[in-house]
KOLRONU-191937 format. One line per field, with one value per residue (C-alpha): x, y, z; residue number from 1. Coordinates in nm, 4 decimals. Example, Ala and Ser with C-alpha at 12.3 -4.5 7.8 and 13.67 -1.06 7.14 Angstrom:
// residues 2
xx <- (1.2300; 1.3670)
yy <- (-0.4500; -0.1060)
zz <- (0.7800; 0.7140)
seq <- (1; 2)
END
This chain:
// residues 586
xx <- (0.0000; 0.2796; 0.4471; 0.1281; 0.0948; 0.4554; 0.4008; 0.0813; 0.2521; 0.5374; 0.3038; 0.1044; 0.4010; 0.3247; -0.0375; 0.0728; 0.3173; 0.0459; -0.1921; 0.0593; 0.2463; -0.0362; -0.1425; 0.2191; 0.2460; -0.1023; 0.0075; 0.1751; -0.1438; -0.3646; -0.1464; 0.0352; -0.2685; -0.0959; -0.0668; 0.3067; 0.2518; -0.0157; 0.2138; 0.4958; 0.2626; 0.1980; 0.5684; 0.6787; 0.4028; 0.4977; 0.8670; 0.7945; 0.5845; 0.8257; 1.1248; 0.9671; 0.7537; 0.4780; 0.2422; 0.3357; 0.5342; 0.2818; -0.0020; 0.1879; 0.2319; -0.1462; -0.1678; -0.1371; -0.4489; -0.6389; -0.4637; -0.3871; -0.7561; -0.8478; -0.6005; -0.6873; -0.3432; -0.4531; -0.7788; -0.8352; -0.8103; -0.4777; -0.3350; -0.4566; -0.2750; 0.0500; 0.0351; 0.0778; 0.3572; 0.5791; 0.7920; 0.5237; 0.5204; 0.8982; 0.8576; 0.5964; 0.8218; 1.1266; 0.9188; 0.8045; 1.1689; 1.2556; 0.9690; 1.0952; 1.4559; 1.3418; 1.1031; 1.3457; 1.6541; 1.8661; 1.9731; 2.1325; 2.3289; 2.4595; 2.5462; 2.7234; 2.9211; 3.0451; 3.1275; 3.3057; 3.5091; 3.6305; 3.7845; 3.7358; 3.9901; 3.8060; 3.8744; 3.8038; 3.4913; 3.3652; 3.4352; 3.2502; 2.9352; 2.9477; 2.9906; 2.7049; 2.4671; 2.5724; 2.5114; 2.1675; 2.0770; 2.1358; 1.8252; 1.6021; 1.4928; 1.7719; 1.5874; 1.5168; 1.8859; 1.9821; 1.7142; 1.8546; 2.2196; 2.2035; 2.0839; 2.3928; 2.6196; 2.4640; 2.5255; 2.8913; 2.9396; 2.7862; 3.0108; 3.3141; 3.2164; 3.1882; 3.5283; 3.6842; 3.5223; 3.6483; 3.9986; 3.9861; 3.8821; 4.1605; 4.4168; 4.3136; 4.1099; 3.7896; 3.4661; 3.2437; 2.8717; 2.6719; 2.5070; 2.1273; 2.1594; 2.3878; 2.1350; 1.8662; 2.0829; 2.1410; 1.7670; 1.6978; 1.9555; 1.8057; 1.4608; 1.5904; 1.7585; 1.4366; 1.2358; 1.4505; 1.4642; 1.2837; 0.9333; 1.0493; 1.3262; 1.1047; 0.9758; 0.5996; 0.5517; 0.7195; 0.5158; 0.6284; 0.5487; 0.4736; 0.7188; 0.9789; 1.2735; 1.2027; 1.1097; 1.4060; 1.6422; 1.5175; 1.5552; 1.8993; 2.0211; 1.9423; 2.1189; 2.4211; 2.6385; 2.5784; 2.6181; 2.9520; 3.0690; 3.0098; 3.1667; 3.5376; 3.7304; 3.7880; 3.4160; 3.3394; 3.5562; 3.4450; 3.0788; 3.0981; 3.2784; 3.0686; 2.7257; 2.7865; 2.9392; 2.6277; 2.4038; 2.6195; 2.6587; 2.2814; 2.2697; 2.5922; 2.4920; 2.1458; 2.2799; 2.4395; 2.1162; 1.8014; 1.5667; 1.8150; 1.6711; 1.3719; 1.5565; 1.6968; 1.3505; 1.2021; 1.4727; 1.4175; 1.0426; 1.0847; 1.3187; 1.0605; 0.7938; 0.9764; 1.2077; 1.0094; 1.2530; 1.5476; 1.6209; 1.9815; 1.9223; 1.8630; 1.9622; 2.2893; 2.4204; 2.3193; 2.5048; 2.8128; 2.8162; 2.7118; 2.8581; 3.2147; 3.0897; 2.9319; 3.2396; 3.4799; 3.2661; 3.2159; 3.5878; 3.6939; 3.4206; 3.5351; 3.8941; 3.7708; 3.5746; 3.8693; 4.1020; 3.8488; 3.7504; 3.9865; 4.3050; 4.5160; 4.3866; 4.4630; 4.8274; 4.7206; 4.5343; 4.8429; 4.8772; 4.7313; 4.8164; 4.9044; 4.7336; 4.3811; 4.2866; 4.0072; 3.7687; 3.8487; 3.7960; 3.4637; 3.3508; 3.4503; 3.2675; 2.9442; 2.9627; 3.0393; 2.7702; 2.5049; 2.5984; 2.5997; 2.2564; 2.1197; 2.1980; 2.2278; 2.0637; 1.6964; 1.5059; 1.3179; 1.6456; 1.7780; 1.4642; 1.4787; 1.8460; 1.7762; 1.4980; 1.7265; 2.0060; 1.7565; 1.6039; 1.9439; 2.0454; 1.7266; 1.7702; 2.1276; 2.0519; 1.7183; 1.8701; 2.2383; 2.3262; 2.6381; 2.4282; 2.0555; 1.9417; 1.6366; 1.3970; 1.4666; 1.2601; 0.9569; 0.9972; 0.8126; 0.7466; 1.0716; 1.0440; 0.7143; 0.8932; 1.0725; 1.2597; 0.9274; 0.7868; 1.0700; 1.0326; 0.6552; 0.6625; 0.9242; 0.7564; 0.4280; 0.6145; 0.6524; 0.2738; 0.2471; 0.5379; 0.4715; 0.7067; 0.6976; 0.6624; 0.3388; 0.3650; 0.2569; -0.0391; 0.0029; 0.1585; 0.3085; 0.6591; 0.5137; 0.1671; -0.0093; 0.0422; 0.4178; 0.4270; 0.2408; 0.4968; 0.7776; 0.5979; 0.6831; 0.3374; 0.4468; 0.7256; 0.4867; 0.2521; 0.5378; 0.6900; 0.3500; 0.3216; 0.6613; 0.5514; 0.2350; 0.4398; 0.6770; 0.3860; 0.2282; 0.5437; 0.5505; 0.1809; 0.1751; 0.4908; 0.6749; 0.9690; 1.0103; 0.9933; 1.2594; 1.4838; 1.4610; 1.5457; 1.8520; 1.9902; 2.2876; 2.4134; 2.4746; 2.7963; 2.9439; 3.1509; 2.9227; 3.1133; 3.0963; 2.7195; 2.6864; 2.9015; 2.6872; 2.3707; 2.5175; 2.6245; 2.2786; 2.1013; 2.3361; 2.2698; 1.8919; 1.8732; 2.0215; 1.7008; 1.4455; 1.3495; 1.5666; 1.2637; 1.1089; 1.4353; 1.4786; 1.1090; 1.1552; 1.4805; 1.4233; 1.1781; 1.4310; 1.7506; 1.6271; 1.5599; 1.9029; 2.0643; 1.8766; 1.9883; 2.3575; 2.3202; 2.4523; 2.3141; 2.0402; 2.1751; 2.5012; 2.3047; 2.0173; 2.2222; 2.4731; 2.1941; 2.0002; 2.3007; 2.3795; 2.0325; 2.1418; 2.4369; 2.2442; 2.5132; 2.5197; 2.2233; 2.0455; 1.7165; 1.8388; 1.6928; 1.5362; 1.8534; 2.0460; 1.7672; 1.7430; 2.1174; 2.1359; 1.8642; 2.1044; 2.2961; 2.6548; 2.7401; 2.6270; 2.4857; 2.8172; 2.9983; 2.7685; 2.8135; 3.1910; 3.1917; 2.9274; 3.1266; 3.4024; 3.1578; 2.9674; 3.2872; 3.3933; 3.0575; 3.0396; 3.3919; 3.3289; 3.0142; 3.1879; 3.4787; 3.2419; 3.0453; 3.3680; 3.5327; 3.3683; 3.0198; 3.0967; 3.1225; 2.8604; 2.5809; 2.7376; 2.7433; 2.9711; 2.7024; 2.3612; 2.1206; 1.8548; 1.5875; 1.6231; 1.4534; 1.6370; 1.6313; 1.5991; 1.5517; 1.6891; 2.0195; 2.3174)
yy <- (0.0000; 0.2426; 0.1614; 0.2489; 0.5730; 0.6670; 0.5826; 0.7892; 1.0820; 1.0664; 1.0476; 1.3454; 1.5430; 1.8354; 1.8495; 1.8292; 2.1156; 2.3255; 2.2536; 2.3133; 2.6239; 2.8846; 2.7982; 2.8212; 3.1731; 3.2935; 3.4288; 3.7135; 3.8808; 3.7582; 3.8556; 4.1613; 4.2730; 4.5372; 4.5816; 4.5216; 4.1857; 4.0859; 4.1663; 3.9754; 3.6749; 3.6895; 3.7344; 3.4428; 3.2180; 3.2930; 3.2471; 2.9050; 2.7936; 2.9371; 2.7717; 2.4280; 2.4469; 2.2475; 2.4194; 2.5661; 2.8899; 3.0801; 2.9715; 3.0948; 3.4263; 3.4789; 3.4746; 3.8565; 3.8949; 3.7001; 3.7843; 4.1554; 4.2530; 4.0084; 4.1727; 4.5270; 4.5981; 4.6858; 4.6753; 4.4089; 4.6685; 4.7985; 4.4481; 4.3685; 4.6691; 4.5466; 4.2213; 4.3744; 4.6208; 4.7601; 4.4480; 4.2277; 4.4234; 4.3870; 4.0141; 3.9900; 4.1643; 3.9557; 3.6361; 3.7258; 3.7583; 3.4306; 3.2528; 3.3668; 3.2746; 2.9323; 2.8738; 2.9623; 2.8012; 3.1132; 2.9847; 2.6738; 2.8805; 3.1135; 2.8288; 2.6222; 2.9259; 2.9994; 2.6359; 2.5957; 2.9126; 2.7915; 2.4668; 2.0967; 2.0147; 1.9247; 2.2508; 2.4637; 2.2650; 2.3258; 2.6979; 2.7017; 2.5466; 2.7694; 3.0803; 2.9774; 2.9074; 3.2230; 3.4396; 3.2892; 3.3284; 3.7031; 3.7305; 3.4290; 3.2498; 3.0513; 2.7209; 2.7836; 2.8552; 2.5221; 2.3390; 2.4937; 2.4025; 2.0617; 1.8584; 1.9781; 1.9016; 1.5572; 1.4796; 1.5820; 1.3707; 1.0649; 1.1029; 1.1438; 0.8264; 0.6360; 0.7673; 0.6491; 0.3070; 0.2913; 0.3776; 0.0955; -0.1462; -0.0219; -0.0955; -0.4601; -0.4692; -0.6591; -0.4785; -0.6666; -0.6937; -0.4509; -0.5899; -0.5624; -0.2950; -0.0918; -0.1172; 0.0029; 0.2990; 0.3909; 0.3754; 0.5962; 0.8510; 0.8504; 0.9101; 1.1908; 1.3538; 1.3364; 1.4841; 1.7956; 1.8576; 2.1533; 2.0894; 2.0911; 1.8386; 1.5784; 1.2791; 1.2761; 1.0109; 1.2106; 1.4353; 1.6928; 1.6532; 1.9336; 1.7923; 1.6579; 1.8269; 1.6840; 1.3383; 1.3222; 1.4357; 1.1576; 0.8973; 1.0220; 1.0134; 0.6403; 0.5678; 0.7990; 0.5468; 0.2722; 0.5129; 0.6314; 0.2711; 0.2166; 0.5389; 0.5831; 0.7905; 1.0753; 1.0964; 1.1075; 1.4123; 1.5959; 1.5160; 1.6465; 1.9681; 2.0421; 1.9709; 2.1418; 2.4327; 2.4675; 2.4757; 2.7385; 2.9467; 2.9843; 3.1573; 3.3527; 3.4826; 3.5824; 3.8424; 4.0467; 4.2094; 4.3342; 4.0957; 3.8093; 3.6600; 3.7081; 3.8517; 4.1357; 4.2384; 4.2027; 4.4326; 4.6862; 4.7044; 4.7116; 5.0078; 5.1941; 5.1105; 5.1992; 5.4726; 5.6277; 5.9184; 5.6868; 5.7089; 5.5932; 5.2259; 5.1391; 4.8712; 5.0394; 5.1030; 4.7565; 4.6043; 4.8164; 4.6937; 4.3311; 4.2200; 4.2339; 4.0463; 3.7824; 3.7424; 3.7329; 3.4837; 3.2622; 3.2498; 3.1812; 2.9193; 2.7550; 2.7490; 2.6024; 2.3260; 2.2465; 2.2196; 2.0111; 1.7628; 1.7801; 1.9246; 1.7058; 1.9107; 2.2500; 2.2269; 2.1852; 2.5159; 2.6987; 2.4649; 2.6273; 2.3494; 1.9848; 1.6657; 1.6207; 1.2985; 1.0751; 1.2090; 1.5695; 1.4933; 1.3307; 1.6362; 1.8711; 1.6545; 1.6690; 2.0469; 2.0947; 1.8494; 2.0112; 2.3591; 2.2425; 2.0883; 2.4340; 2.5502; 2.9185; 3.1738; 3.2038; 3.5290; 3.4580; 3.4214; 3.7436; 3.9330; 3.7914; 3.8814; 4.2349; 4.2840; 4.1474; 4.3931; 4.6783; 4.5994; 4.5993; 4.9202; 5.1003; 4.9811; 5.1079; 5.4477; 5.5302; 5.7301; 5.6376; 5.9322; 6.0631; 6.1876; 6.2676; 5.9523; 5.9049; 5.9415; 6.3166; 6.3208; 6.3136; 6.6502; 6.6848; 6.3155; 6.1388; 5.9279; 5.7860; 5.5683; 5.2730; 4.9598; 4.7770; 5.0097; 4.9152; 4.5427; 4.5504; 4.7463; 4.5183; 4.2098; 4.3010; 4.3105; 3.9332; 3.9015; 4.1432; 4.0664; 3.7758; 3.4809; 3.3960; 3.5766; 3.6444; 3.3093; 3.1333; 3.1734; 3.4546; 3.3387; 3.5699; 3.5185; 3.3651; 3.2518; 3.3075; 2.9416; 2.9728; 3.2886; 3.1122; 2.8307; 3.0838; 3.3154; 3.2195; 3.2754; 3.1177; 3.3724; 3.6560; 3.5573; 3.4849; 3.8263; 3.9914; 3.8281; 3.9683; 4.3182; 4.2847; 4.1679; 4.4629; 4.7072; 4.5468; 4.5848; 4.9529; 5.0175; 4.8248; 4.9866; 4.6552; 4.7988; 5.0730; 4.8126; 4.6049; 4.9104; 4.9609; 4.5944; 4.6254; 4.9317; 4.7409; 4.6573; 5.0273; 4.9905; 4.7553; 4.8906; 4.9248; 4.6679; 4.4183; 4.4634; 4.4122; 4.0980; 3.9570; 4.0253; 3.8562; 3.5468; 3.5139; 3.5552; 3.3106; 3.0531; 3.0893; 3.0749; 2.7241; 2.5916; 2.8412; 2.9801; 3.2698; 3.4901; 3.4000; 3.4693; 3.8186; 3.8937; 3.8101; 3.9981; 4.3217; 4.4626; 4.3702; 4.4981; 4.8398; 4.9468; 4.8051; 5.0373; 5.3327; 5.2345; 5.2201; 5.5373; 5.3966; 5.4091; 5.1426; 5.0308; 4.9248; 4.6655; 4.5756; 4.5197; 4.2746; 4.0856; 4.0629; 3.9249; 3.6738; 3.5196; 3.3785; 3.1954; 2.8806; 2.6336; 2.3723; 2.1399; 1.9943; 2.1114; 2.4680; 2.5901; 2.4434; 2.4689; 2.2581; 1.9982; 1.9833; 1.9281; 1.6808; 1.4775; 1.3788; 1.1672; 1.2737; 1.3712; 1.3073; 1.5449; 1.5236; 1.6486; 1.9518; 2.0307; 2.0092; 2.2326; 2.4684; 2.5632; 2.7136; 2.8723; 3.0401; 3.1895; 3.3106; 3.4754; 3.6399; 3.7848; 3.9097; 4.0932; 4.2533; 4.3561; 4.5248; 4.7063; 4.8346; 4.9487; 5.0334; 5.0242; 5.3249; 5.5919; 5.4177; 5.4448; 5.6947; 5.4233; 5.6256; 5.8885; 5.8712; 5.9665; 6.2364; 5.9905; 5.7858; 5.8946; 6.2111; 6.1288; 5.8130; 5.8493; 5.5044; 5.5757; 5.5406)
zz <- (0.0000; 0.0925; -0.2364; -0.4248; -0.2297; -0.3077; -0.6736; -0.6864; -0.5119; -0.7601; -1.0580; -0.9298; -0.7944; -1.0216; -0.9118; -0.5475; -0.5971; -0.7625; -0.4739; -0.1930; -0.3135; -0.3014; 0.0577; 0.1732; 0.0291; 0.1301; 0.4723; 0.2840; 0.1555; 0.4425; 0.7391; 0.6050; 0.4017; 0.1879; -0.1858; -0.1597; 0.0109; -0.2389; -0.5299; -0.3591; -0.3355; -0.7102; -0.7882; -0.5678; -0.6997; -1.0600; -0.9793; -0.8261; -1.1227; -1.3794; -1.2130; -1.1772; -1.4953; -1.3269; -1.5692; -1.9088; -1.8873; -2.0975; -1.8685; -1.5625; -1.7433; -1.7376; -1.3556; -1.3202; -1.5357; -1.2690; -0.9429; -0.9803; -1.0142; -0.7349; -0.4943; -0.6024; -0.7446; -1.0995; -1.2897; -1.5500; -1.8289; -1.6960; -1.6799; -2.0302; -2.1795; -2.0243; -2.2191; -2.5639; -2.6217; -2.8949; -2.8442; -2.9983; -3.3247; -3.3435; -3.2833; -3.5604; -3.8130; -3.7272; -3.7418; -4.0955; -4.1983; -4.0237; -4.2002; -4.5410; -4.4581; -4.3517; -4.6430; -4.9197; -4.7624; -4.7152; -4.3719; -4.5250; -4.7737; -4.5020; -4.2639; -4.5309; -4.6514; -4.2987; -4.2277; -4.5601; -4.5036; -4.1629; -4.2898; -4.2290; -3.9605; -3.6379; -3.4535; -3.7599; -3.8399; -3.4872; -3.5259; -3.8579; -3.7150; -3.4070; -3.6244; -3.8530; -3.5662; -3.3819; -3.6888; -3.7520; -3.3861; -3.4112; -3.6296; -3.5554; -3.2401; -3.0723; -3.1016; -3.4694; -3.5314; -3.3734; -3.5734; -3.8916; -3.8245; -3.6540; -3.9580; -4.1474; -3.8500; -3.8128; -4.1813; -4.1489; -3.8361; -4.0029; -4.3063; -4.0806; -3.8960; -4.2227; -4.3314; -4.0057; -4.0436; -4.4021; -4.2863; -4.0326; -4.3078; -4.5354; -4.2662; -4.2762; -3.9566; -4.0209; -3.9442; -3.7090; -3.7653; -3.5512; -3.2421; -3.2082; -2.9412; -3.1669; -3.4495; -3.2097; -3.1060; -3.4700; -3.5374; -3.2333; -3.3453; -3.6961; -3.5480; -3.3277; -3.6259; -3.8275; -3.5389; -3.5400; -3.9122; -4.0540; -4.1891; -4.5488; -4.4655; -4.2985; -4.4856; -4.5474; -4.2808; -4.0027; -3.7783; -3.5195; -3.1521; -2.9114; -2.6562; -2.8995; -2.7307; -2.3872; -2.5102; -2.7448; -2.4703; -2.2440; -2.5162; -2.6111; -2.2513; -2.2401; -2.5676; -2.5412; -2.3611; -2.6153; -2.9073; -2.7696; -2.7460; -3.1186; -3.2466; -3.3216; -3.0639; -3.3100; -3.3818; -3.0113; -2.9468; -3.2603; -3.1955; -2.8397; -2.9298; -3.2373; -3.0890; -2.7555; -2.9468; -3.1636; -2.8541; -2.6844; -3.0020; -3.0360; -2.6967; -2.7443; -3.0871; -2.9668; -2.7234; -3.0025; -3.1274; -2.9585; -3.1456; -3.1154; -2.7978; -2.5694; -2.2627; -2.4760; -2.5948; -2.2461; -2.1091; -2.3879; -2.3316; -1.9522; -1.9917; -2.2009; -1.9448; -1.6210; -1.7552; -2.0423; -2.0809; -2.1493; -2.5217; -2.5145; -2.5972; -2.9618; -3.2078; -3.3086; -2.9574; -2.8422; -3.1380; -3.0624; -2.7021; -2.7426; -3.0751; -2.9334; -2.6242; -2.8472; -3.0680; -2.7727; -2.5804; -2.8854; -2.9682; -2.6089; -2.5686; -2.8924; -2.7611; -2.4319; -2.6090; -2.8340; -2.5346; -2.3454; -2.6160; -2.9157; -2.7708; -3.0015; -3.2949; -3.1410; -3.2473; -3.6103; -3.6226; -3.7490; -4.0430; -4.3511; -4.5953; -4.5740; -4.6746; -4.5437; -4.3694; -4.4938; -4.2292; -4.3244; -4.6932; -4.6075; -4.4118; -4.6923; -4.9441; -4.7431; -4.7126; -5.0816; -5.1921; -4.9755; -5.0977; -5.4611; -5.4084; -5.3267; -5.6803; -5.7724; -5.5461; -5.6347; -5.6795; -5.3565; -5.1651; -5.3158; -5.2140; -4.8600; -4.8366; -4.9594; -4.7018; -4.4305; -4.5105; -4.5466; -4.2078; -4.0384; -4.2174; -4.1115; -3.7531; -3.7436; -3.8985; -3.7341; -3.4504; -3.4108; -3.1875; -3.3646; -3.6605; -3.6841; -3.8646; -4.0839; -3.7892; -3.8075; -4.1293; -3.8977; -3.7202; -3.3953; -3.3540; -3.4443; -3.1278; -3.2482; -3.5042; -3.3439; -3.4502; -3.4306; -3.6994; -3.9346; -3.8660; -3.9124; -4.2401; -4.3952; -4.2505; -4.4210; -4.7536; -4.7432; -4.7576; -5.0526; -5.2848; -5.5253; -5.4892; -5.8610; -6.1909; -6.3827; -6.5588; -6.2399; -6.0082; -5.7552; -5.4303; -5.1695; -5.0323; -4.7158; -4.6120; -4.2827; -4.1904; -4.2483; -4.0382; -3.7577; -3.7625; -3.7068; -3.4647; -3.1024; -2.9532; -2.6254; -2.5952; -2.6778; -2.3938; -2.1553; -2.2196; -2.1749; -1.8339; -1.7435; -1.8457; -1.6387; -1.3407; -1.3762; -1.3951; -1.0887; -0.8805; -0.9690; -0.9030; -0.5736; -0.4354; -0.4151; -0.6091; -0.3462; -0.0685; -0.2455; -0.2741; 0.1016; 0.1561; -0.0682; 0.1086; 0.2641; -0.0849; -0.1382; 0.0645; -0.1959; -0.4855; -0.7898; -0.9964; -0.7102; -0.6829; -1.0587; -1.0386; -0.7564; -0.9548; -1.2642; -1.0690; -0.9125; -1.2473; -1.4211; -1.1492; -1.1604; -1.5405; -1.5332; -1.3784; -1.5118; -1.8494; -1.9684; -2.0341; -1.6981; -1.5145; -1.6536; -1.5975; -1.2289; -1.1759; -1.3682; -1.1071; -0.8378; -0.9995; -1.1109; -0.7474; -0.6599; -0.9140; -0.7679; -0.4168; -0.4990; -0.7111; -1.0365; -1.3868; -1.3994; -1.7371; -1.5709; -1.3721; -1.6053; -1.9216; -1.7646; -1.5912; -1.9173; -2.1030; -1.8284; -1.8507; -2.1885; -2.0332; -1.9412; -2.0426; -1.7672; -1.8212; -2.1259; -1.9744; -1.9122; -2.2415; -2.5587; -2.7768; -2.5249; -2.5203; -2.8997; -2.9435; -2.6540; -2.8235; -3.1022; -2.8483; -2.9223; -2.5644; -2.2070; -1.9497; -1.7611; -2.0743; -2.0900; -1.7192; -1.7558; -2.0639; -1.9256; -1.6157; -1.8276; -2.0733; -1.7879; -1.6470; -1.9932; -2.0602; -1.7179; -1.7435; -2.0983; -1.9857; -1.6880; -1.9127; -2.1589; -1.8885; -1.7338; -2.0593; -2.3928; -2.2433; -2.0212; -2.2952; -2.5078; -2.2464; -2.0006; -1.7367; -1.5080; -1.4363; -1.2737; -1.5552; -1.5580; -1.6706; -1.3493; -1.0219; -0.9114; -0.5423; -0.3396; 0.0310; 0.0931; -0.0788; 0.1521)
seq <- (1; 2; 3; 4; 5; 6; 7; 8; 9; 10; 11; 12; 13; 14; 15; 16; 17; 18; 19; 20; 21; 22; 23; 24; 25; 26; 27; 28; 29; 30; 31; 32; 33; 34; 35; 36; 37; 38; 39; 40; 41; 42; 43; 44; 45; 46; 47; 48; 49; 50; 51; 52; 53; 54; 55; 56; 57; 58; 59; 60; 61; 62; 63; 64; 65; 66; 67; 68; 69; 70; 71; 72; 73; 74; 75; 76; 77; 78; 79; 80; 81; 82; 83; 84; 85; 86; 87; 88; 89; 90; 91; 92; 93; 94; 95; 96; 97; 98; 99; 100; 101; 102; 103; 104; 105; 106; 107; 108; 109; 110; 111; 112; 113; 114; 115; 116; 117; 118; 119; 120; 121; 122; 123; 124; 125; 126; 127; 128; 129; 130; 131; 132; 133; 134; 135; 136; 137; 138; 139; 140; 141; 142; 143; 144; 145; 146; 147; 148; 149; 150; 151; 152; 153; 154; 155; 156; 157; 158; 159; 160; 161; 162; 163; 164; 165; 166; 167; 168; 169; 170; 171; 172; 173; 174; 175; 176; 177; 178; 179; 180; 181; 182; 183; 184; 185; 186; 187; 188; 189; 190; 191; 192; 193; 194; 195; 196; 197; 198; 199; 200; 201; 202; 203; 204; 205; 206; 207; 208; 209; 210; 211; 212; 213; 214; 215; 216; 217; 218; 219; 220; 221; 222; 223; 224; 225; 226; 227; 228; 229; 230; 231; 232; 233; 234; 235; 236; 237; 238; 239; 240; 241; 242; 243; 244; 245; 246; 247; 248; 249; 250; 251; 252; 253; 254; 255; 256; 257; 258; 259; 260; 261; 262; 263; 264; 265; 266; 267; 268; 269; 270; 271; 272; 273; 274; 275; 276; 277; 278; 279; 280; 281; 282; 283; 284; 285; 286; 287; 288; 289; 290; 291; 292; 293; 294; 295; 296; 297; 298; 299; 300; 301; 302; 303; 304; 305; 306; 307; 308; 309; 310; 311; 312; 313; 314; 315; 316; 317; 318; 319; 320; 321; 322; 323; 324; 325; 326; 327; 328; 329; 330; 331; 332; 333; 334; 335; 336; 337; 338; 339; 340; 341; 342; 343; 344; 345; 346; 347; 348; 349; 350; 351; 352; 353; 354; 355; 356; 357; 358; 359; 360; 361; 362; 363; 364; 365; 366; 367; 368; 369; 370; 371; 372; 373; 374; 375; 376; 377; 378; 379; 380; 381; 382; 383; 384; 385; 386; 387; 388; 389; 390; 391; 392; 393; 394; 395; 396; 397; 398; 399; 400; 401; 402; 403; 404; 405; 406; 407; 408; 409; 410; 411; 412; 413; 414; 415; 416; 417; 418; 419; 420; 421; 422; 423; 424; 425; 426; 427; 428; 429; 430; 431; 432; 433; 434; 435; 436; 437; 438; 439; 440; 441; 442; 443; 444; 445; 446; 447; 448; 449; 450; 451; 452; 453; 454; 455; 456; 457; 458; 459; 460; 461; 462; 463; 464; 465; 466; 467; 468; 469; 470; 471; 472; 473; 474; 475; 476; 477; 478; 479; 480; 481; 482; 483; 484; 485; 486; 487; 488; 489; 490; 491; 492; 493; 494; 495; 496; 497; 498; 499; 500; 501; 502; 503; 504; 505; 506; 507; 508; 509; 510; 511; 512; 513; 514; 515; 516; 517; 518; 519; 520; 521; 522; 523; 524; 525; 526; 527; 528; 529; 530; 531; 532; 533; 534; 535; 536; 537; 538; 539; 540; 541; 542; 543; 544; 545; 546; 547; 548; 549; 550; 551; 552; 553; 554; 555; 556; 557; 558; 559; 560; 561; 562; 563; 564; 565; 566; 567; 568; 569; 570; 571; 572; 573; 574; 575; 576; 577; 578; 579; 580; 581; 582; 583; 584; 585; 586)
END
């Protein structure tokens, strides 16, 4: 009987957590009976649900719409307006671009060009795939970037494995017949690879699953050990470095641009909401600050992975010529064959590429700061036009411009169904919940109460306080969603900046960037889970590699904030757009 009870409790552990957590937190609003305590109850409840994911993240994000009116913090209409912001229009425009890139195969061409330019030696090949994924992640969702790159990486790894097996046969060593368990592992890996192909790459019989990443990760974790036993040693090291590098590059590349990842956009909209007079953050300045961070972190992470997994190949990096091995020839052949299969660039790809470059150009020149920019063409209301306006206008073009000439039936560059497949609706709702939570903390006075609680931190040097905040955020983001983590911490860190009398950007920007450094666990974020599902490395490999990558990312962010970020955002002065006086300041 006790065994059945334990089994039932385990099977319903999520339901038990959902039932137990609210009563444990209820003393806050019932005993204290203030708006601050009620808002703290909502924040802690959402943090608990977001961290454990006992219910879908997007569903947790809707709790403010129910609880804020119930506790008298905000009216239902006020909460509803917080859920849809300028951010969502930017997301719509970028998703239209991503849908066209994905439909017409421009991502494959860009990835294969970058990989081919890097070279085919193991370390260079790893750098090529990391660079390709990082570049794509600057403009599309991180998970989409991984899904675009991994099928190519998997094809290269399979060809390398065949080349190694062929070399063994050429040396006179007989190849043994595969054992049944090895055949099962190969079938599982093939299935996992098919699950994570893009829709146009799947066979007609394959069908996507809503929980493919989690299910595939679980299946791969069971088969990784056996798969490693069947692979040649060289393939093991290359597979680990390349696949882990692709997962990390998707997060590292995403921090370089404002639309690159959800935490960046959440921060940007939070800044407009809490500090409406702050006009110093735009696409160009963010790129100037974060692109060097992204490049530096990616290169150092690549060096760390090479030293960790394929250190024997590091010495060969200086060799520009020399005879290629069979495995390197096989890898080059795969890359060349796949690029040749794309054929010449189509008119649809050229149009998508032109819109992409135009979008980036308009973002950079809207209001760069060192010259007026094209926004000055709208005198008296230049601030009304934002990056979201640019993205939305160019995104609508994909629904208007015909994909083919007049000889064929009219078809737009993308359809609504293709846009829906690229639009991260879950992220849109999750981000809206974060905005509503931030607005609630301001309206209830919880942010002021938090600033009073954080008064002792005002005695720390500013850089030390920033470092502590970054370490805490980096730790939490390993077990919680990146978007959820930054949504929780932004309302806490902005009062901290006001307490220690530093520019809020010097705290909020590093914390935002550090939420993308979730490198330790396969379940830390969807890109990690997708790559782990291919079964080329174990969870222990990712933990070992992630420790170094976290340190590299954290130090790169602190270096940027302490050097070139200072003149870029005037981080050494307390700005006029922040609260002019804080009674709790030390």
